[in-house]
Structures are given as C-alpha cells and as structure tokens.
MIDRENFI-914219 format. One record per residue (C-alpha): z, y, x. Coordinates in steps of 0.001 Angstrom, whole numbers, padded with zeros to 6 digits, always signed. Last residue first. Layout:
# MIDRENFI-914219
ZYX/...
# end
This chain:
# MIDRENFI-914219
+038460+006729+011888/+036151+007373+014813/+034261+004342+016164/+035248+002749+019473/+037143-000127+017843/+034007-001031+015915/+031900-001389+019049/+028874+000964+019232/+025473-000736+019432/+022680+001090+021246/+020561-001823+022530/+021723-003934+019576/+020177-001420+017158/+016640-001989+018411/+016835-005784+018267/+018448-005537+014848/+015658-003351+013448/+012918-005616+014798/+014563-008783+013505/+015198-007248+010086/+011538-006206+009756/+010322-009693+010657/+012766-011301+008236/+011655-008950+005470/+007971-009719+006090/+008364-013503+006171/+010562-013628+003077/+008168-011328+001235/+005184-013555+001956/+007089-016728+001055/+008315-015335-002273/+004858-014187-003357/+003346-017543-002400/+005993-019536-004280/+005731-017387-007407/+002046-017998-007789/-001395-017008-006720/-003476-018337-003859/-006244-020128-005751/-007544-016779-006996/-006261-013791-005003/-003407-011679-006362/-000723-013127-004108/-003242-012949-001251/-003089-009149-001641/+000547-008862-000585/-000169-008466+003146/-002602-005674+002307/+000083-003953+000245/+002669-004030+003031/+000219-002715+005590/-000896+000020+003187/+002713+000880+002352/+003584+001203+006044/+000526+003374+006703/+001369+005584+003723/+004962+005869+004903/+003907+006869+008398/+001552+009495+006984/+004303+010782+004713/+006661+011017+007662/+004194+013058+009700/+003148+015342+006847/+006714+016341+006151/+008101+015865+002651/+010907+013532+003638/+011611+015839+006557/+012560+018533+004082/+015903+016841+003557/+016645+017342+007214/+017078+014261+009366/+020243+014798+011359/+019657+015037+015099/+019893+012565+017962/+020627+009597+015704/+017038+008336+015597/+016991+005539+013037/+016310+002004+014200/+012777+000659+014136/+010147-000432+011625/+008405+002981+011631/+008319+003376+007838/+011694+001682+007385/+013262+003857+010092/+011828+006975+008432/+013414+005922+005150/+016632+005263+007036/+016599+008816+008388/+015796+010215+004940/+018680+008274+003408/+020953+009649+006132/+019870+013181+005263/+020548+012518+001589/+024008+011136+002334/+024744+014131+004538/+024285+014183+008271/+024380+011584+011019/+022815+008097+010857/+025394+005316+010996/+025185+003550+014333/+028278+001351+014451/+026240-001868+014467/+027492-002847+011010/+026816+000606+009545/+023266+000684+010951/+022739-002765+009457/+023877-001314+006139/+021222+001399+006218/+018466-001018+007226/+019371-003466+004471/+019387-000693+001860/+015959+000406+003118/+014779-003214+002815/+015921-003567-000786/+014443-000186-001741/+011132-000974-000021/+010906-004343-001789/+011243-002668-005167/+008735+000072-004318/+006191-002470-003035/+006734-004714-006060/+006331-001873-008533/+003081-000854-006854/+001845-004457-007038/+002645-004723-010730/+000913-001414-011447/-002145-002500-009459/-001911-005817-011301/-002265-004388-014801/-000936-007424-016645/-002542-010832-016129/-004199-012513-019145/-003741-016256-018621/-000654-015437-016513/-000818-016552-012891/-000665-013047-011413/+002624-012450-013226/+004135-015425-011383/+003206-013917-008034/+004661-010572-009087/+007960-012165-010075/+008058-014367-006990/+007660-011325-004780/+010626-009591-006396/+012792-012697-006074/+011744-013162-002455/+012640-009517-001790/+016156-010064-003125/+016793-013379-001365/+015569-011859+001891/+017941-008925+001400/+020903-011237+000862/+020070-013333+003918/+019648-010207+006028/+023029-008881+004930/+024752-012198+005665/+023213-012349+009146/+024333-008767+009772/+027860-009777+008776/+027785-012570+011343/+026332-010323+014030/+028923-007603+013456/+031962-009897+013364/+033370-011844+010422/+037047-012190+009538/+036704-010635+006123/+033195-010257+004670/+033741-008062+001607/+036467-006034+003284/+034393-005637+006446/+031431-004494+004334/+033541-001924+002521/+034869-000484+005772/+031353-000374+007239/+029950+001642+004358/+028013+000011+001552/+024717+001674+000637/+023533+002267-002927/+019850+003336-003049/+019712+006742-004752/+018496+008656-001661/+015576+006169-001300/+014276+006510-004879/+012424+009825-004616/+010825+008966-001267/+009834+005506-002531/+008361+006975-005700/+006394+009564-003732/+004964+006851-001463/+003919+004760-004476/+002262+007754-006113/+000470+008567-002862/-000971+005061-002759/-002132+005293-006360/-003875+008609-005699/-005527+007191-002592/-006663+004083-004493/-007955+006172-007395/-009947+008376-005022/-011312+005323-003243/-012366+003759-006532/-014063+006983-007594/-015935+007145-004291/-016832+003457-004455/-018121+003869-007991/-020171+006918-007053/-021644+005135-004046/-022383+002023-006102/-024058+004080-008834/-026193+005888-006274/-027223+002584-004703/-028080+001194-008131/-030222+004205-008941/-032002+003988-005595/-032706+000296-006137/-034042+000978-009624/-036332+003701-008323/-037570+001481-005518/-038288-001264-008024/-040152+001115-010318/-042198+002432-007410/-043076-001123-006401/-044002-002045-009953/-046477+000911-010187/-046379+002025-013819/-049693+001875-015730/-050331+004789-018098/-052442+007029-015804/-054737+004184-014718/-055339+002926-018255/-058839+004299-018923/-059880+004057-015287/-058950+000414-015119/-060601-000266-018500/-063946+001052-017298/-065461+004421-018318/
# end
C-alpha cells in the first residue's frame, strides 16, 4: 500500500478546513451582531424611560415669573434669553462628554452618552415649556399632563397640541415611545463624532449641542408664533 493510501483518512482537506473556519467566523459575527443589537435596543429603551421619568420633574418657570426675571422685555426678547440659556446648558453637557472621550482611559462611553442625551433632553424640554409660557400657549391640564405634552413636543420637534390635555398614560403609549426612540436615535447619531478618534474634545461636543439646540428652538418658535396669544389676552 502506498503512502497516499496509508494516510488518506488522516489528511485534512485544507479547503474544507477553510470553509469550516469561515462558517464559524460568520456564525460568531451573526451572534455578536445579534447580541450587540439587543444591547443597543435595551440601552435605547433605558434612555427613553429615563427621559419619561425625568420630564415631569423638570422645573418650569411660569410666565409671571419670567416677566419678573426679565422686566421690560417682550415675548421675543425673553425667548431669545431662554434660548441662549438653554444653548449654554447643552454646550456645557456636550463639552463634558467630549472631554471625557479624550481621557487616556475613557469611562464607559455608552453610559456617558446616555447621560448626555438625558441631560440635553431635560434642558431642551424645559426650554420648550418656557417658550410655550412666553408665547401664551401653555399646554392644558395638570403639571404632569403638561410635562407629557412638552415631552411629545420635544420628540416631534414642534409645538405642543393644545386641543386636549395629554393624559399621563400618553407617556407610556406606543406612539410616543416610538417618537422618543427615533428622536433619541437621531440625537445619539449626531453625537457619535464626539466619540470618534481625531474628532473628540470639549469643543466638538459643545458645537454639536449648540447647533442642535438652536435648530430645535427655531422650529419650536416658528410653530408657536403662528398661534401666539398676546399677554393682555391671557386669563389672569
């Protein structure tokens, strides 16, 4: 019997081995992608839940308080002041995350990014609520119902619908949660350059948040101006 026949059963076909390795790698990639997607969805839902839970606790100044704090100013002038304050706040949050990304050993960036999104959301929801006060369009209902209406306005990037009070259960509705998830995804994607090599730093984080908050404020104000109620026409 020749050597080929003697060793035929013990020799592994290199092509079969390569195909087996490729299949194993493909399976590992699919499993990793699936697990990564599950973690991403779970993380996204956690952020949405935190925003929903925090929104009713965001302090909102009523129109009377705002007029006392900005004496002699009209609606547009006060609105300008509110936008400037909100932009300063979101820039500060963005700068903190951008600076964290530059550390020699960065902290858990998904956690940092989630905290930034929640922090920015709270600042922008407060801005939206106070802009509604300034334009004489306070959302109807209880404080919690108003918070839900402003949360919906933040998700949709438009003024709150004043037709009916937003029930507390609306915050848990599938429609609002979908809108919130989409808003958070857009916000998170726009923040990713902060975490990208060669594009990290406090300046980048601040610039991105400044741009996004200004854009949101412009859209909200344009919507509210079409329905603005003069101060002297508001009930006492």
